[in-house]
C-alpha positions as CSV (number, residue, x, y, z in Angstrom):
1,M,21.9,14.8,-26.1
2,K,20.1,13.6,-23.1
3,N,20.8,10.4,-23.3
4,G,24.2,10.5,-25.7
5,Y,25.5,13.4,-27.8
6,P,24.3,14.2,-31.6
7,G,25.4,11.0,-33.9
8,Y,25.4,8.4,-31.3
9,E,22.4,6.4,-31.8
10,M,23.8,5.1,-35.1
11,P,26.9,3.1,-33.7
12,M,24.8,2.1,-30.5
13,R,22.3,0.3,-32.1
14,K,25.2,-2.0,-34.2
15,C,26.4,-2.7,-30.9
16,V,23.2,-3.8,-29.6
17,W,22.6,-5.9,-32.1
18,T,26.2,-7.5,-32.3
19,M,25.6,-8.3,-28.2
20,I,22.5,-10.2,-29.0
21,S,24.0,-11.8,-32.1
22,A,26.7,-13.0,-30.1
23,V,25.1,-13.8,-26.8
24,T,22.2,-15.9,-29.0
25,V,25.4,-18.0,-31.3
26,F,26.9,-18.6,-27.7
27,V,23.8,-19.9,-25.9
28,C,23.2,-22.0,-28.8
29,V,26.3,-23.6,-28.8
30,C,26.4,-24.5,-25.3
31,I,22.5,-25.9,-25.7
32,G,24.0,-27.9,-28.4
33,V,27.1,-29.3,-27.1
34,T,25.4,-29.8,-23.9
35,M,23.2,-32.4,-25.6
36,N,26.0,-34.0,-26.8
37,L,27.5,-34.3,-23.3
38,T,24.5,-35.5,-21.4
39,T,23.9,-38.3,-24.3
40,I,25.9,-41.6,-23.1
41,Y,24.6,-43.6,-26.5
42,D,22.9,-42.7,-29.8
43,V,22.3,-45.4,-31.9
44,N,23.5,-43.2,-35.3
45,F,26.6,-41.7,-34.0
46,D,29.3,-43.3,-31.8
47,H,30.8,-39.9,-30.7
48,M,28.8,-38.9,-27.4
49,G,30.2,-38.0,-23.9
50,L,33.3,-36.6,-23.9
51,R,33.9,-38.1,-27.1
52,T,31.8,-35.6,-28.4
53,F,35.2,-33.4,-28.3
54,C,36.9,-35.3,-31.4
55,M,34.7,-33.9,-33.7
56,F,35.2,-31.1,-35.5
57,T,31.3,-30.0,-35.7
58,V,32.2,-29.8,-32.0
59,N,35.2,-27.8,-31.5
60,S,34.4,-25.5,-34.6
61,N,31.1,-24.7,-33.4
62,I,32.8,-24.3,-29.5
63,L,35.6,-21.7,-30.8
64,C,33.2,-19.8,-33.0
65,G,30.8,-19.6,-29.4
66,L,34.0,-18.4,-27.7
67,G,34.7,-15.5,-30.0
68,M,31.3,-14.3,-30.0
69,M,31.3,-14.3,-26.2
70,I,34.5,-12.4,-26.7
71,T,32.6,-9.5,-28.4
72,V,30.5,-9.1,-25.4
73,P,32.8,-7.1,-23.2
74,Y,33.6,-4.8,-25.8
75,T,30.0,-3.9,-26.3
76,I,29.0,-3.2,-22.7
77,D,32.0,-1.0,-22.7
78,G,30.5,0.3,-25.9
79,L,27.0,1.0,-24.4
80,R,28.5,3.3,-21.4
81,K,31.2,4.9,-23.5
82,K,28.6,5.3,-26.1
83,D,31.2,4.5,-28.3
84,F,31.7,0.7,-30.1
85,N,34.6,-1.2,-31.7
86,L,35.6,-4.3,-32.3
87,P,39.4,-4.8,-32.0
88,N,40.9,-6.7,-35.3
89,W,41.9,-9.4,-33.5
90,V,39.0,-10.1,-32.4
91,V,37.1,-9.8,-36.2
92,D,40.1,-12.2,-37.2
93,L,39.4,-14.8,-34.1
94,L,35.7,-14.5,-35.5
95,F,36.4,-15.1,-38.7
96,C,38.5,-17.9,-38.0
97,G,35.4,-19.4,-35.9
98,V,32.8,-18.8,-38.7
99,T,35.0,-20.1,-41.4
100,S,35.2,-23.4,-39.5
101,V,31.5,-23.8,-39.0
102,G,30.9,-22.4,-42.4
103,L,32.6,-25.3,-43.1
104,T,30.9,-27.7,-40.5
105,F,27.5,-26.7,-42.1
106,L,28.6,-26.8,-45.6
107,V,29.7,-30.7,-44.9
108,S,26.8,-31.4,-43.2
109,L,24.3,-30.5,-46.1
110,C,26.3,-31.6,-49.0
111,I,27.9,-34.6,-47.8
112,L,26.6,-36.0,-44.6
113,S,23.0,-35.5,-45.4
114,P,22.8,-37.2,-48.7
115,V,24.6,-40.1,-46.7
116,K,22.6,-40.3,-43.7
117,G,19.7,-38.0,-44.4
118,F,18.6,-34.8,-43.9
119,V,16.1,-35.3,-41.0
120,L,19.3,-37.2,-39.1
121,I,22.1,-34.5,-39.5
122,F,19.6,-31.2,-38.7
123,T,17.3,-32.5,-35.5
124,G,18.5,-33.3,-31.8
125,S,22.0,-31.3,-31.1
126,R,22.5,-31.5,-34.7
127,F,19.8,-29.0,-35.2
128,F,22.1,-26.2,-33.1
129,L,25.5,-27.3,-34.4
130,H,25.2,-28.2,-37.8
131,G,22.3,-26.3,-38.5
132,L,21.6,-22.9,-36.7
133,C,24.4,-21.7,-34.8
134,P,27.0,-21.6,-38.1
135,V,23.7,-19.8,-40.3
136,L,23.3,-17.5,-37.3
137,A,27.1,-16.7,-36.8
138,I,27.3,-16.2,-40.5
139,I,25.0,-13.8,-40.3
140,A,26.0,-12.3,-37.4
141,F,29.6,-12.0,-39.0
142,C,29.0,-10.7,-42.1
143,F,26.3,-8.3,-41.6
144,L,26.3,-7.1,-37.9
145,M,30.0,-7.3,-36.8
146,T,31.6,-4.8,-39.3
147,G,34.3,-4.0,-37.7
148,H,37.0,-3.5,-40.1
149,E,37.2,-4.9,-43.7
150,I,39.3,-8.6,-44.0
151,K,42.4,-9.0,-46.3
152,L,43.4,-11.6,-48.0
153,K,45.9,-12.8,-45.6
154,E,43.4,-12.7,-42.9
155,A,41.3,-15.1,-45.4
156,V,44.3,-17.8,-45.1
157,I,45.1,-17.5,-41.4
158,S,41.2,-18.0,-41.3
159,M,41.6,-21.6,-42.5
160,S,43.9,-22.9,-39.7
161,P,41.7,-24.3,-37.5
162,V,40.5,-26.7,-40.6
163,I,44.1,-27.0,-41.4
164,V,45.0,-27.9,-37.6
165,Y,42.1,-30.4,-36.9
166,A,42.8,-32.1,-40.2
167,M,46.2,-32.8,-39.6
168,V,45.2,-34.4,-36.2
169,Y,42.3,-36.2,-37.5
170,Y,44.7,-37.5,-40.4
171,F,47.7,-38.7,-37.4
172,M,44.7,-40.4,-35.2
173,V,42.7,-42.2,-37.8
174,E,45.5,-43.0,-40.3
175,I,48.8,-43.3,-38.7
176,L,47.9,-44.2,-35.3
177,G,44.5,-45.9,-35.8
178,P,41.8,-47.2,-33.8
179,D,43.7,-50.1,-32.3
180,N,46.1,-47.9,-30.5
181,G,44.2,-45.7,-29.1
182,G,43.5,-43.3,-31.9
183,W,40.1,-42.6,-33.8
184,D,38.2,-44.9,-36.3
185,D,37.0,-42.9,-39.9
186,F,33.4,-41.5,-38.1
187,Y,33.1,-38.7,-40.6
188,G,34.6,-41.1,-43.5
189,F,37.0,-39.1,-45.2
190,F,39.8,-42.0,-45.8
191,T,37.1,-45.2,-45.7
192,R,34.8,-43.9,-48.5
193,I,37.4,-42.1,-50.4
194,P,41.2,-41.9,-50.8
195,A,42.5,-40.4,-48.0
196,W,44.6,-37.7,-50.3
197,V,41.3,-36.8,-52.2
198,S,40.4,-36.0,-49.2
199,L,43.2,-33.7,-47.7
200,L,43.5,-32.0,-50.7
201,S,39.5,-30.7,-51.3
202,F,39.2,-29.5,-48.0
203,I,41.6,-26.6,-48.4
204,P,40.2,-25.1,-51.6
205,I,37.0,-25.8,-50.0
206,T,37.6,-23.9,-47.1
207,F,39.1,-21.1,-49.0
208,A,36.2,-21.0,-50.9
209,I,34.1,-20.4,-48.1
210,A,36.7,-17.9,-46.3
211,S,36.3,-15.8,-49.7
212,V,32.6,-16.0,-50.3
213,L,32.6,-14.7,-46.0
214,R,35.0,-11.8,-46.5
215,L,33.3,-10.3,-49.8
216,L,29.9,-10.3,-47.5
217,H,32.0,-8.8,-44.3
218,N,33.6,-6.2,-46.6
219,C,30.9,-5.3,-48.5
220,S,28.6,-4.8,-45.5
221,C,31.2,-2.9,-43.6
222,R,31.8,-0.4,-46.4
223,R,28.1,0.2,-46.5
224,A,28.3,0.3,-42.7
225,E,30.4,3.1,-43.3
226,L,28.8,5.0,-46.1
227,K,25.8,5.0,-44.0
228,E,27.5,6.2,-41.4
229,A,29.3,8.9,-43.4
230,E,26.1,10.3,-44.7
231,F,24.1,10.0,-41.1
232,H,26.6,11.9,-39.4
233,K,26.6,14.3,-42.2
234,R,23.1,14.6,-41.6
235,V,23.2,15.0,-37.9
236,F,26.6,17.0,-37.5
237,S,25.7,19.6,-40.4
238,G,25.3,23.2,-39.3
239,K,25.8,22.4,-35.7
240,D,28.4,23.9,-33.4
241,T,31.4,22.2,-33.5
242,H,32.4,23.4,-29.7
243,D,29.2,21.9,-28.5
244,I,29.2,19.1,-30.1
245,I,32.9,18.1,-28.9
246,V,31.7,19.3,-25.4
247,A,29.1,16.7,-25.4
248,I,30.7,14.2,-26.8
249,A,33.6,14.4,-24.2
250,E,30.8,14.7,-21.1
251,K,29.1,11.8,-22.0
252,R,32.1,9.6,-22.5
253,R,35.0,11.1,-19.8
254,T,36.5,8.2,-17.9
255,A,37.1,9.8,-14.7
256,K,37.9,6.0,-13.3
257,H,40.2,4.9,-15.3
258,T,43.6,5.6,-15.5
259,Y,43.3,6.4,-19.2
260,V,41.6,8.2,-21.6
261,S,40.8,7.3,-25.3
262,V,40.3,9.4,-27.7
263,P,37.7,8.9,-30.2
264,V,39.6,11.1,-32.8
265,R,37.9,9.3,-36.3
266,L,34.9,10.7,-34.2
267,L,36.0,14.2,-33.9
268,E,37.5,14.3,-37.6
269,T,33.9,13.6,-38.7
270,V,32.5,16.2,-36.4
271,V,35.0,18.8,-37.4
272,R,34.6,17.9,-41.6
273,D,30.5,17.6,-41.0
274,T,30.0,20.5,-38.9
275,G,32.3,22.7,-41.6
276,S,34.7,23.9,-39.0
277,D,37.4,25.9,-39.4
278,M,39.2,24.1,-36.1
279,T,41.7,21.6,-37.2
280,L,41.8,17.9,-35.7
281,S,44.6,18.3,-33.5
282,E,42.3,21.8,-31.6
283,A,39.4,19.2,-31.6
284,C,41.5,16.6,-29.8
285,R,42.5,19.5,-27.2
286,L,39.4,20.3,-26.4
287,Y,37.8,17.2,-25.6
288,M,41.0,16.0,-23.5
289,D,39.9,19.6,-21.6
290,T,36.8,19.2,-21.6
291,V,37.4,15.5,-19.7
292,L,39.6,16.6,-17.4
293,E,37.5,19.1,-16.1
294,C,34.7,16.7,-15.4
295,D,37.2,14.7,-14.1
296,A,38.3,17.5,-12.1
297,H,34.5,18.9,-11.3
298,E,33.6,14.8,-9.8
299,E,36.6,14.6,-7.8
300,K,35.9,17.8,-5.8
301,G,32.5,16.7,-5.8
302,R,33.3,13.2,-3.8
303,K,35.6,15.8,-1.7
């Protein structure tokens, strides 16, 4: 218990890996977008410089990168408090971003590569935005950021960035047009095939991507929960409940904050796996008493 409390190692490993993966994806997104912004002219692609923000590839990667970066403060707080958990809204935002870059990767691999060539689509800034960032983000979200199981309605919500962009793209290309300040059909979704085919096909494709991501994420969640439960049972079994709760409270006290967060789920696990007769209410009360006692000692020491 020198650096933490019994059983803290596993959630801390998840916390560290989440931080590493999130920062890696964010840095790769920054590299790819910066390369596009600093490229004034590309013989194969018209949308460089500031016009790069017209492209779904760039916007989807930015959304994903921002979602990843939002997790970093929670990982820092998790390392400090020895308790890591991503809020549901952060996981949902990540899901939207990862679904979007998943579509970017699939379109790049299956549609753009056969038309313009695999090497062209996956080199330069496109190596990051079409390939590396989406793949890393998918791996991180599905296998590392297992905060909570995703419901079906969240899978539907994750399609919203794609739907919004499709509406904007249709308006700028088909209704406004390049002659009136709109966009040319740089993706070829309306010139190479009928517009209604593109609009109707991308909804089920996006939902299929979201469903696969949801399946992988939820399987990882259940596997992580089972592994963590087995780990805690092995660590806490036969230990003194009182001593463990006191150790957790001493390491997680929040003297510099105006609120105290009680790790109810962890305390419930301690009580269950130590085989104690202590109730969850008593465990929470012991935790709070220990935190307040630590705060009082620290306040007295400062005076």
